[in-house]
N, C-alpha and C positions, 0 to 999 in steps of 0.2 A: 503494500500500500504506500502512497505518497506521503514523504514525511516533510513535505515542502511547505508546511502551513506558515512557517514565520521566515521565509525566503523572500527575496525580492520578487522571484517569478510570481508567488502566490499573491504578494503585496499589490503587484501591479495590475493583476487581474481584478482584485478586490476594488482597486480605485477606479478600475475602467467601468465594470458593470454596476447594474442597480444593486442596493444592499441586500445581501442574502440570496442572490439569483443564480449565483455559480453553482453548476453542478460537474463534478470532476468525472471524465471517462478514463479508463485504463490506468488508475492509480497504482495498480499493482505491478504493472508491467515494469520489467527490468531487463537488463542485457543479458542475451544467451549466450554470446560469444565466450569461449574459455581461453583463446590465445593470450599469450603474456600474461599469464595469471589474472585475467580481468575478473574471473569469478570472486576472487578475494576481495576484490573493491566494493565499496557500497555506491550502488546505482539506483537510487530511488526513481522511480517514474521514469527511469532511463534518461533523466536530465531534462525532460519537457512536461509541463503540467498542461493537460488538455480537457476540453469540457466546452459547455455552452452556458448561456445565461441570457440576460437582457440588457439593452441599452435603451432607457425611456420606453420600457415595455416592448422594445423590438427584439426578436430573436437574433442572436449571433452566435457563432462558434469562435473560439479563442485557444490559441497555443501561447503559452509563455515559456521561454527556455532558462534553464536553472543553471546560473554560472557556477554554483556551488557544487555541481555534479560534473566532474571531468571538463569542467570549463564550458559546460553546455554544448559540448561537441555533438556533432549528429554521427549517429550510429545506426545500426539496421532497426532495432526496436524503436528508438527515437522518430526515425523517419517514418515507420510504418503508422506510429500514433497520429502524426500530422496528415498522411494520406487517409488514415481512417475518418479524422475530422472533415477532410474534404468531400469524403464519400457521403457523410451523413449531411453536410451543408448543401451538396447538390440534389440529395433527395427532397429536403424540405424547403430549398430555396431561400437561403439565409446567407448574409455575409461572413467571411472569414477574417479574424484580425490575427495576425502575428506579431508578439512582442519579442523581439530579438535581442539575445545576450549570448554568443555563440563563438566557440574558439574555432570553429571549421569543421573540418573533417576529423573523426575519431580514428587515429592511427591504428589502434588495435583491432579495428574492424574494416581494414582499408577498402577491399572489393565490396564488400556487404555495405560499407558506409556510401561508396560510390554509387552503388546501384540505388539505396536509399535516396539519394540527392535526384538522381534520374526519376525516380517514383514521384517525388515532390513536385518537379517540374512537370511532368505528366499531368499531375492533378491540377496544377496551375494553369497549363495550357487548356485543359478541358473545361475548366470553370470561367476561363476569361470570356467575358461579355454574358455570362450566365448570372453569376452572382458578384457583387462588389468583393475586393481583395484588397485589405488595408495592412501595411506594415509599419511597425513603429520599431525603431532600432534605440536601444539604450545602452548596450555595451558594445563589444565587438561583433562584427558582421562581415566576416572575411570569406574569401574565395568563392567557393559554391553558394554560400548563403547569401552572398551580395548579389548574385545572378538572381536568386528567388525575391530578394526584395525589389529588385528591378523589373520582375515579372508581375508585381502587384500593381493593382490601379493606382493606388496613393501610398506614398512613403514619407514617414516623419522621422525625425532625428533628434535625439538629445544633443543639446548644445555644447557640452563639456567633454562627458566622457565617451560619448559614442563613435565608432569608428566604423566606416563603410569602405571596403577595398576587395578588388580581385587580387591584385598584387600589393603587398605591403610596401608603403612610401620608400622605405629603406632598401627595397629589392630592385628599385626602378634604376637604371642606369644613369649617374649623373644626378641623381636626387636623393635627398634625405630629408627626414621629418621636420628639421628645423628650416630648411630651405622653402619646402613646400610640402604640406602636409596633405597629401591627396586623399587621406582617409577621413579628413575632419569634416564636420558638419558644414562649414563654411565652404569648402571646396565643392562638396556634393551638391549643395542647393544652388551655389552661385555660378561656378563653373561647368559642372557635370550636368546639371538639370536633373538628377536623379530623385532629389528630395524635394517634397511640396512644402513643407514647413520645419523651421527649426525652433527649440525653445527648451524650456526647462522639463523636466519629466511630468509634473504636474500639468503644465501648459499642453504638452503633447497628449497626454491621456484626455485632457479635457477636450481638445480639438478633434481627436478622434471620436469621442461621444457625440460632438456636434456633427461632425460629418455623416456619421451613421444614422442621424434623426433627419436629415436631408436628402439621402439617397434612397432610391428605390431597394427593396428587400431582394429582388432579382429581375431579370429581363422581361416578366411577364406580369408579376403581381406588384403594381406600382402602389406603395403605402406611403408615398413621400409628400402627402398632401397635408396641410394644416389650415386652421382658421385664420382668415385675414381680418385683422383689425384697422387695418389702413383704409384710408379713403380711396377707391378704385379710381376715381377721377380728380385726385389730388393734382393741384397745378405745382409744376417744378420750376419755382421762382428762380430766375438767374442761372438756371442750369448750363446755358452757353458760356458761362464764365469759367466753368470746370471742364470745358470740352477737350483740354489739352491732357486731362489725367482721368481715365475712365473710373479709377476709383472713386472720383468725386461724383462723376455724373451718374454712375450706377448706383451709388448710395442714395441718390435723389430719387431715381427710378423704382427702386426696390421696396417693396413692404416694409415700412419702419426702418428703412435705411439698411438693411441686412445685405452684407456682402461676404462670400467665402472664398478666398483668393486662393487658387492654386499654383503652385511653382512662383510664388510671388518675387523671390530673389533672383530668378534665372530670366534671361531674355526680356528685360523689362519694357522693352518697346512694344511687346504684346502682352496684354491681360487676359487671363482666363480663370474662370471660377464659377460661381453659383449666387444666384440671386432668388428671392422670392417674388411671386407676381400673382396676386390673388390667392396666396397661399400655397401656390404651386412651386416647385424647384424649377428653375429655368438655367440653362448653361449660357455663359456668356463669353464671347471672344471679342476683344476691342483692342484698337491701335492706340498707343500712348506716345506723345511728343513730350511732355513734362510729367515730372513725378514731384508731387508735393508731400510734405510731411503733414503730421496731425495739425500742426498750428497753421497750414497753409502757405508755408514757405517753400520756394522752389528749391529742391536738392539735387535734382539732376535733369538734363535736358537731352532729347533725341532729335535727330534731323528730320523726324517724319517718315523715316523709309523702313521698311520691313527687313528685318534681319532673317537669316536663314534659321537661326535657333528658334526666333519667335515664330516663324512659319511652322516649323517641326512641332514646337510647343502647342501651337493650335491644332494642328492635324491630329496629334494623339489625344486631345481633348476632345475634339469633335466626334472622334471615333468611339470613345467612351460614351459620349451623351447618347450618340445614335444607337450604341448597343443595349442601351437601357431605357430607351424611349423618353429621353429628356430633352425638351425643346430647346433649340439653340436661338439666342439673340445677339446679333454682332452690331457693333458700333464702329462704323467705317470712318478713318480719317488718317489716310495713308498718300504719299506722295511717290512711291515708286519701291524699288528694291535697293537695299544697302550696296554700295559699289567700292569694294576693296578686294584685293588679291584673295585675301583670307576668305571672305564671304562668297567670292565666285565658285571657291572649289565645291561648296556644297548647295549653293543657292536654288539652281535649277532642280534638283532632287527634293528639296525641302518645300519648295512651292508646288512642284508636282502631287507631293504628298498631301498639301492642304487643298489644293484643287479637287484632288480625287475625294478627300475626306467630306468636303462641302457637297460634291456632285452625288456622292454615293449615299449620302445620309437621307433617310425617309421621314425623319422626324419633323415636326413644324419648325420651319426657319424664318426669322424675320430679320430683316436688315434695317437699320437706321444710319443713314449717311449723314454725319454730324459736322463735317468739315470739307476737307479736299479728298477727292477720290480720283486720282490720277493714274493712267496707264494700266498695264497689265496687273498691276498690284491691286488695283480697284477690282478688277474681274475676280481676283482671287479671293477677296473678302466677302464670300456669300454673296455675289452678285445675282442678279435676275437670270443671266445667262447659265450660272451653275446650278439653279433650281431654287433659289429663294423664293417661298411662296408670297411673301410681302416684303415690298421694299419701300422705305420712307426716306425722305430728305428734308432737313432743316432748310429755312428760308434762304441761308446763307451759304449752303452747300456750293462746292463746285465740283462737276463732274466731267471728265474728259480725258483727252490724250496727256496734257501737261496744262502748266499754268498758263493762263492766256496771252501775258506778256511775252512769254519765251515762245509761245508759238507765233505771236505775231512777228517777233524779230526774225523769225525763221522765213515765214511765207511774204513778209513784205519787202518789196524791192526799192521802197523809198524810206530812208530811215525817219524822216519827217513824219511818216504816217503811222508809226509804230503804235502810239497812244491810241489813235483811232482804231486801228486795225484791231488792237487788243481788246477794246471796248465791243467791237462787231463780233470777235471771236467768242468772247465771253458769252454774249448773248445767244449766238447761234450754235455753240459748241460745247460750252463748259458750264453752263449754267443748270441748276436743278430743273428749271422749267423746260430747257431744250431736252434733256434727258425724259422728263415725264412726257413731253409730246411725242416720243418716240417708244414709249412704253417700257422703258427701262427702269422707271421709277413710277410708283402706284400712287402716292400722293405727297404733296410738299406740305410739311406741318410745321406749326410754331413749336419752338423748341420745349416751351413750358406744357405743351400738349402731349409730350412723350409718353409718359406713363400711361395716361389712359387710351392713346392710341395703340400703344403695344400690347396692353392688356387685352383690349378688344380684338386684336388680331389672333393673339394666342387662343382667345376664348372662341373665335370663328374657326381655327384650325385644329380644335381639341379632337375632331373625330376624323382627322387626316387619314387617309389610307393611299398608299403610292407603292407600286411593285416596280422591280428592277429587271433587267434581262436574266433568264435562268442561266446560272453558271455556278461552279463550284465556290470560287472567291476571284477578286480581283488581284492584280500582280502589282499595281504600284504601291 
């Protein structure tokens, strides 16, 4: 039987779940390998506490690795317990939460442990798009376990003691921990983009609970609705003043200002996350040109161009929303693609992924063009051409190939006519009105009306049904 009642593994489960809701499964399981005198060691619960409980009354399955038992290393029975948990979660349609504190592969059970990792990956692959998978890293998460964390839908990481790595920083040629700690939470959240949120242990567990309450339990049974106590027709006063930072505009559109941002430290030119509209969870993708702090001070500025990292971040997020029938709202304000040698290496592929994600998604899709929408980057941002169901544009929006003045300089033969040509080009080719006349925009709206118009659009699209060509899966 499990003797981990007072370990960090059990305490984390207790802090995560509703009071007295946890039921342990497999508490008597222990290692059965006898190589290297393993049977002489105490291996309670084989180093992982597994079971089920509730978060705000919602059923979840959880496993928590116990670093006090062989460092929490994964062995044959350890892996088998996690796989069994996935089997139950798939049968009942409930999320799986992994609390990671793991030394990696158990060397005494080498091939059995390797096979166990493979079975965990297989379970995660089969569960992908069926049930939400959430991982929170509190200690070491190295080697094969880092891959498991990356296969999750959302990954959280404790800011001080957690380490996530495939290869230890000191094992990288020309690198060492003090030079660049590639296993640290800062690197994994800001540079690698593997981690959605970094914080203290208490903050992480609280955020995991919050995430569970806004997500569907599975891809068929959507229980992510709540009562809306906010005015559905609420006017969003001065919303255009925060246009540059979607964190501001989204908080004004959402029920009671609720915003749950994902991967907030990574590719900050693109914002992804969840808001609530009329009590329903809605996924959001938005371009950012300025980052404001909580006091409204400008802390970082972007050039209004989409980065490859931002495009891939958005593509992964849209794919998740589509898998779980979560509607998608986009706020478009983009002037093109980032133009550097480093960006060019991966830009085409990343943009292709985002194009495919939007075009392939069959969930309700609403786009609001809040600023500039220029060139192919505009097309990529959930345009009508890629299948957006409803496209709105704010009255001051510009939509077209490029900035009107720049276009006028190119097409004008007389330099003295640039100003007049720019005004003509703006009216004929780059205004919201010109796009609306061509059917690329469904309506031009006042910024203050954004909340009620978006809610009305999603209400209309609630029963949307759309098919795709019969195929096994796409390849983009």
